[in-house]
C-alpha positions as CSV (number, residue, x, y, z in Angstrom):
1,M,149.2,98.8,244.1
2,F,147.4,100.0,241.0
3,S,145.2,97.6,239.2
4,F,145.9,96.8,235.5
5,F,143.0,99.2,234.6
6,N,144.4,102.0,236.7
7,K,147.8,101.6,235.2
8,A,146.4,101.6,231.7
9,F,144.3,104.7,232.5
10,L,147.3,106.5,233.9
11,A,149.4,105.7,230.9
12,V,146.7,107.1,228.6
13,C,146.5,110.3,230.7
14,L,150.3,110.7,230.6
15,T,150.2,110.3,226.8
16,I,147.5,112.9,226.4
17,L,149.3,115.4,228.7
18,S,152.5,114.8,226.8
19,F,150.8,115.4,223.5
20,F,149.3,118.7,224.7
21,A,152.7,119.8,226.2
22,M,154.4,119.1,222.8
23,A,151.7,121.0,221.0
24,G,152.1,123.9,223.3
25,E,155.9,123.9,222.7
26,N,155.2,124.2,218.9
27,Q,152.9,127.2,219.3
28,V,153.3,130.8,220.4
29,K,150.7,133.5,220.8
30,L,151.8,137.1,220.3
31,Y,150.0,140.5,220.5
32,T,150.3,143.6,218.5
33,V,148.8,147.0,217.7
34,E,148.1,148.5,214.3
35,F,151.3,149.8,212.8
36,P,151.0,149.8,209.0
37,P,152.6,148.6,206.9
38,Y,154.4,146.5,209.5
39,T,151.1,145.3,211.1
40,I,147.8,146.0,209.5
41,I,144.4,145.3,211.2
42,G,141.9,144.5,208.5
43,P,138.1,143.7,208.5
44,Q,137.0,141.2,211.1
45,N,140.4,141.6,212.9
46,A,142.3,140.0,210.1
47,I,146.0,140.8,210.8
48,S,148.6,141.2,208.0
49,G,151.6,143.3,207.3
50,I,155.3,143.0,206.7
51,D,156.4,142.0,210.2
52,V,153.3,139.8,210.7
53,E,154.2,137.7,207.7
54,V,158.0,137.7,208.5
55,V,157.4,136.5,212.1
56,K,154.9,133.8,211.1
57,A,157.3,132.6,208.3
58,A,160.3,132.6,210.5
59,F,158.6,130.5,213.2
60,A,157.1,128.2,210.6
61,A,160.6,127.5,209.3
62,V,161.5,125.9,212.7
63,G,158.2,124.1,213.1
64,I,156.4,126.6,215.3
65,E,152.9,128.1,214.6
66,A,152.6,131.7,215.6
67,T,149.2,133.3,216.1
68,I,148.9,137.1,216.4
69,S,146.1,139.0,218.1
70,E,145.4,142.7,218.6
71,A,145.5,144.3,222.0
72,P,146.1,147.9,223.4
73,W,149.8,148.8,223.5
74,K,149.7,149.7,227.2
75,R,148.2,146.3,228.1
76,I,150.8,144.5,225.9
77,V,153.7,146.2,227.6
78,K,152.3,145.7,231.2
79,N,151.6,142.0,230.5
80,M,155.1,141.5,229.1
81,E,156.6,143.2,232.1
82,H,154.8,140.7,234.4
83,G,155.4,137.7,232.1
84,K,151.7,137.1,231.4
85,I,152.1,137.0,227.6
86,A,154.9,135.8,225.4
87,G,155.5,139.0,223.4
88,T,154.9,141.4,220.6
89,L,156.4,142.4,217.3
90,S,157.5,145.5,215.4
91,C,159.0,147.1,218.5
92,A,162.2,149.0,218.9
93,K,164.8,148.8,221.7
94,N,165.0,151.4,224.4
95,P,166.4,151.3,227.9
96,T,163.0,150.9,229.6
97,R,162.1,147.9,227.5
98,E,165.5,146.3,227.8
99,A,164.7,145.8,231.5
100,F,162.0,143.2,230.8
101,M,162.2,142.3,227.1
102,L,164.3,140.1,224.9
103,F,165.0,141.3,221.3
104,S,165.3,139.2,218.2
105,D,167.5,139.9,215.2
106,P,165.9,142.8,213.3
107,T,162.8,141.9,211.3
108,S,162.4,145.3,209.6
109,E,163.4,148.9,210.1
110,N,161.7,152.2,210.7
111,N,162.9,155.7,209.6
112,R,162.0,158.5,212.0
113,V,161.3,161.6,210.0
114,A,159.8,165.1,210.2
115,I,156.3,165.1,208.6
116,T,155.2,168.6,207.5
117,A,152.6,170.2,205.4
118,K,153.5,170.1,201.7
119,D,154.4,173.8,201.5
120,F,156.2,174.0,204.8
121,D,159.8,175.4,204.5
122,T,162.2,172.7,205.8
123,R,165.4,174.2,204.6
124,K,166.6,175.0,208.1
125,L,165.4,171.6,209.4
126,I,168.6,169.6,208.9
127,K,169.4,167.6,212.0
128,F,167.5,166.4,215.1
129,A,168.5,169.3,217.3
130,D,166.8,171.7,214.9
131,L,163.4,170.3,216.1
132,H,163.9,172.6,219.2
133,H,162.9,175.5,216.9
134,Y,159.6,174.1,215.8
135,Q,156.2,173.2,217.1
136,V,156.5,169.4,217.3
137,I,153.9,166.7,217.9
138,S,154.3,162.9,218.3
139,V,152.3,159.8,219.2
140,T,152.2,159.4,222.9
141,E,154.4,156.7,224.5
142,W,155.8,155.5,221.1
143,G,159.6,155.3,220.7
144,V,159.6,158.5,218.7
145,E,157.9,160.4,221.5
146,Q,160.3,158.9,224.1
147,Q,163.3,160.1,221.9
148,L,162.0,163.6,222.0
149,T,161.6,163.4,225.7
150,Q,165.1,162.0,226.3
151,H,166.6,164.9,224.3
152,D,164.4,167.6,225.9
153,V,162.7,168.6,222.7
154,N,159.6,170.4,223.7
155,H,156.6,168.7,222.1
156,S,152.9,167.9,222.4
157,T,151.4,164.4,222.0
158,T,148.6,162.9,220.1
159,P,146.9,159.5,220.5
160,D,147.4,158.1,217.0
161,V,149.0,158.7,213.6
162,D,145.9,160.0,211.9
163,S,145.5,162.9,214.3
164,G,149.2,163.6,214.0
165,I,148.9,164.0,210.2
166,R,145.8,166.2,210.6
167,S,147.8,168.4,213.1
168,V,150.3,169.5,210.4
169,V,147.7,169.7,207.7
170,Y,144.9,171.6,209.5
171,R,146.3,172.9,212.8
172,N,149.2,175.2,213.8
173,V,151.7,172.4,214.2
174,D,155.0,172.5,212.3
175,V,156.3,168.9,212.5
176,F,154.8,165.5,213.2
177,Y,157.8,163.4,214.3
178,S,156.9,159.9,213.3
179,G,157.9,156.7,211.4
180,E,158.0,157.4,207.7
181,L,156.3,154.3,206.1
182,T,153.7,154.2,208.8
183,T,152.7,157.8,208.3
184,L,152.7,157.7,204.6
185,Y,150.4,154.6,204.7
186,H,148.0,156.4,207.0
187,A,148.1,159.5,204.9
188,R,147.0,157.5,201.8
189,E,144.2,156.0,203.8
190,L,143.1,159.5,204.8
191,G,143.4,160.9,201.3
192,L,146.0,163.4,202.5
193,Q,149.1,162.0,200.9
194,N,149.4,165.1,198.6
195,K,149.1,167.5,201.5
196,I,152.2,166.3,203.4
197,K,155.9,165.6,202.8
198,S,158.4,163.5,204.6
199,H,161.7,165.1,205.5
200,R,164.7,163.0,206.8
201,L,167.1,164.4,209.3
202,N,170.7,163.8,208.4
203,D,171.8,162.6,211.9
204,I,168.9,160.1,212.5
205,K,169.6,156.6,211.5
206,S,166.9,154.0,210.8
207,T,165.6,152.2,213.8
208,P,165.6,148.4,213.7
209,L,162.3,146.7,214.6
210,H,162.3,143.3,216.4
211,L,160.2,140.5,217.7
212,C,160.2,141.3,221.4
213,L,159.7,138.6,224.0
214,S,159.0,138.9,227.7
215,K,162.0,137.9,229.9
216,Q,159.6,136.6,232.6
217,Y,157.6,134.3,230.2
218,P,158.7,130.6,230.5
219,G,160.9,129.3,227.7
220,N,161.3,132.6,225.9
221,E,165.1,132.5,225.8
222,A,165.0,129.2,223.9
223,L,162.1,130.6,221.8
224,L,164.2,133.6,220.8
225,D,167.0,131.3,219.6
226,Q,164.5,129.3,217.5
227,F,163.1,132.4,216.0
228,N,166.4,133.8,215.0
229,A,167.3,130.5,213.4
230,G,164.1,130.6,211.4
231,L,164.6,134.2,210.4
232,N,168.0,133.3,209.0
233,K,166.4,130.4,207.1
234,I,163.8,132.6,205.3
235,K,166.4,135.3,204.5
236,T,168.7,132.6,203.0
237,S,165.8,131.0,201.0
238,G,164.6,134.3,199.6
239,E,161.2,134.1,201.4
240,F,162.0,137.2,203.4
241,D,162.6,139.3,200.3
242,A,159.4,137.9,198.7
243,I,157.4,139.2,201.6
244,Y,158.8,142.7,201.3
245,K,158.0,142.7,197.5
246,Q,154.3,142.2,198.3
247,Y,154.2,145.6,200.1
248,F,156.4,147.8,197.9
């Protein structure tokens, strides 16, 4: 039999373990890549942006603290596939991701557009299929690039948004197929906002963006329900709209 001291020591240990377990249940760590204005990586890795603030506020509304760190996109996806991390934000649904990701109610939306040089003639660029007739570039492995691949639109790839913008301004590329707000943000940062234009295609609807959680990570189904409840709370209270007003 345990002595009184051993019993007391065991009780203290169980209390401590219970405290840390409860703390863990009230915290979630997520990873993201730079995707302005949805996620913005600032000096000293300070992370802000529309979706960052929305996700933190929605979790806070249900008593959960969300911390967000930067990591390479390929690593994020691989770790989510194997259940090594809880999830990411500002990601869109596609068949590949649906195999191992859970998707929240939409946190924002992204319009996929044709970015061209300012003086480029877009009068015959009306719908998505018209991209077949142009030299097109897109960011490798992003949802926009996967859409081009799925519809057999011949295209080249670029590693990031900045190089995509430069491709239509300085190189012999007709169209940079990309997200509208993201590209316009980067163009401003590059000082090229007056050298490009955004052209919407009439059969391309906006793409909802979500908090995406790994199906293999413990407790994520319940976490998704909590997040959706928190998101509804901040939409009802007006906090959601207030976040958007900071960026537009």
